[in-house]
Structure formats: structure tokens, C-alpha cells
C-alpha positions, 0 to 999 in steps of 0.5 A, a space after each residue: 853056115 857057109 854063105 856066098 858074098 859079093 864085095 867090090 866085085 869079087 866072090 868069096 865063101 865064108 862062115 856067117 851067123 845062122 839067120 834069125 826067123 822073124 814072125 810070118 817067115 820060114 827058115 829054109 835049108 838050101 838044096 839047090 841054087 841057080 846062077 843067073 845073068 842078073 847074079 853075073 851083073 851084080 858081080 860086074 857092079 850092077 846096082 853097086 851090090 854088096 852082100 849075098 847074091 842068089 834068087 833062083 833056089 829050091 829049099 827044104 823048110 825046116 822051121 815055120 809057123 805053118 805046119 804045112 810047110 815044114 819038111 816041104 821042098 819050096 821055091 820062093 817069089 823074090 819080091 818082099 812087098 809091104 802088102 799094105 800100100 796102094 800098089 800091093 792092094 792092086 796086086 802089084 807087090 813086085 812094084 811096091 816102092 818099099 819092096 826088098 828083092 831077094 839077093 838083089 835089093 836090101 835082102 840077103 840072097 839064097 846062096 847060103 846054107 840057110 835063108 828066110 822068106 816070108 811064108 806068103 812067098 813060098 810055093 810047095 814043089 810038086 813031088 814029080 819035079 826033081 830039085 835040079 828041075 824046080 830050080 828053073 821056077 823063077 826064070 820060067 815065071 819070068 818067061 811066063 810074064 810075057 803072056 800075062 802082059 800082052 794077049 798075043 793071038 794063038 799061032 802068032 809068029 814071035 821072034 826071040 832074040 838071044 840064046 842064053 839061059 832066059 832066051 831058051 826058056 822064053 822060046 819054049 814057053 811061048 812055043 808050048 803056048 801055042 805061038 810060032 816062035 822063031 828063035 835067033 842066037 849066035 851059038 848053034 849048040 845052045 839053039 839046039 836045045 830049043 830046036 829039040 823042043 820044036 822051036 824054029 831057030 837061026 844062027 845069027 851071022 850078023 845084024 845085017 842078016 836079021 829080017 827087018 820089020 818082020 814081027 808084031 811081037 819080038 822079045 829081047 833076051 840077048 843080055 847085050 847093048 845092041 839087043 834092043 836095037 836089033 829088036 826094034 828093027 825086026 818089029 813091024 809098025 805098031 808092034 811090041 818089044 818085050 825087054 828081058 835083058 838086064 845090063 849093067 850101065 847106061 844104054 844109048 838108043 835112037 828113039 826116032 824108029 820107035 816113035 815113027 813106027 809107034 812101037 810099044 816097048 814093054 819092060 818085063 821082069 818077074 812073073 807068077 810061080 803057078 804057071 811055071 810050076 805046072 809047066 815043069 810038072 807037066 815036062 813041057 819045058 826041057 831044062 836038063 839040057 841046060 845044066 852045064 855043071 853042078 858044084 857044092 856051095 863051097 865051090 861058088 868062086 869056081 862056079 861063078 867063073 864057069 858061069 861067065 864063060 862063053 858056051 855055058 849055061 846054067 850052073 847050079 850050087 848045092 
């Protein structure tokens, strides 16, 4: 089979042996994968990663001990937990100390013709959801996690910083959940997608033009080192900042405003797939407009180069 490989900050595509299916796992044929910002950060050196990347995918189960899975289109949760420790017993398998993470930590990713994942990680994709749409399940689940982490009052104004792929999904998820989202970004064309979904948008002309201490809840999805600083400045005393940016390297931050204004910082990562699939099935989230290009797996080098270009959103691999 063909597989994409990251090695010493370079992308290659080469033949690899088919994976063996362990007990309790399914063998899955890749239908579609999506390149996200975390994949790009891995290529830049995040985690010192080498291996097969990719964690946003839709596949067809070709072999499994579960008859109901065989032949089905599936998406898969990316954390492989031990299911035995105290964290797992509390329902916090995403934080299992011995967890592996698809395409990120000690487990080969989805950018290969065939992959394996535990049956417990898989969710059947409803027939009404096209494959190119279903590939957005994992990042939409990450957006939904904000709602699970905090009881934001209905009708509350929330600021979302960043008009990249995740920022656009977060803005839409929060908007359809009954919140009044103000979406700030640097690219009018990208913000148009959120605006078409009913979100109030504003092009940032500079950090000095952003409102100060204006929101109880702010989401940083800028993917930049300055995003958190901007988010803190926009947050009211005793407000909350959700951190959604994955940035390679260390970040410096003046913590004085956070302490003085008693601001809560909430790290926010993966989320539940069930609400994400429901949103996609109901067509409540606009994702088709976010697909910039679709290429075969064999063209992964070109796909990654394209995904790094300014103005490009989601690049898919088939």
C-alpha cells in the first residue's frame, strides 16, 4: 500500500506493508483524509514527529470482528486509551497517561491506503453525509468541546479569533448553538464563509483595533504566538479564554493581566463525535466552501505544499 511519511521535516510517499489487524481492531480502507494545522505543525517539527501523519479521515471497514461495521463508512476518534486506568474509568480516556494518538503520538496516522483503529473508536457515518463532508467530523467535534467544557449562557456574546479552518468551524458551531458570535480574522474571503452562516465578522486591521475587555468568553484559534495575548486583552475580568491553537515551540506571555483580571484559561482539544455527526447530518454547518483542493494520496507532497499557502483552507487526500 501507499503511505505518507514525515521524516526530518520532509514529506514523502512510499510503499509500505499492509498493517496487521489486532484483536478488537478494524482494518479500514481510506476514502478521504483532511490535512489540518496540527499536521502542518508536525511537519515543522512539533513533537519531533516522524511517521505517518493524519487524523481527520473517513474510511470503509473491510475487516472487523464486528459484523455491523464491515462495509460501513466510518470516522474514528484519535485517542487510543488503555481503558483500564483511573483516568479512563472516569471517562477521561483522552487524558490516559499511556494513550496513543492517531498520527500524532506513537500510532501511525490515517494518510495511508489502509489503517487500523480499535472498534471502540469508530463511528458509523450516516448515509446522508457525503464523504468529503464527513471528513470534518473530528475538527467539528473539537469545536463542540468548548460547549462541553463551559456552560455559556444562551445568547451570550462570544469572540472567536482566527479565520483558519478550525476558527471557521468553531464560529459556526457556537452560532448554531444559540450564542452571538463575533468572528475576527485577517482575511475577508475566509470570513465570508462564517458570514454566510449568519456569524458577525470583522477583518482585523491590527491588534490596536480589537475591542478591549469586551467579552466574557473568547476563543483563540489564531494558530499564532500572539493570539493568546490578543485574546486575554479582549476578555473581561473573571472571563474565560479557550485555547485552541497548536503552535510549535515555546510561547512567552505576560501573566500579570491574567492574574490581576482573574481570567480563566481553558485548554481545549478533542471532543465527542456524536454531536459533530448530528450537526453535519442536519447540514447546520457549512463545510463544502472550506474545501480548497482534493488530491490523490500519491500527491501528498503537493497537497502539503498547497495546504501551507496563505488563503488555502482544507486540502483533502483521496
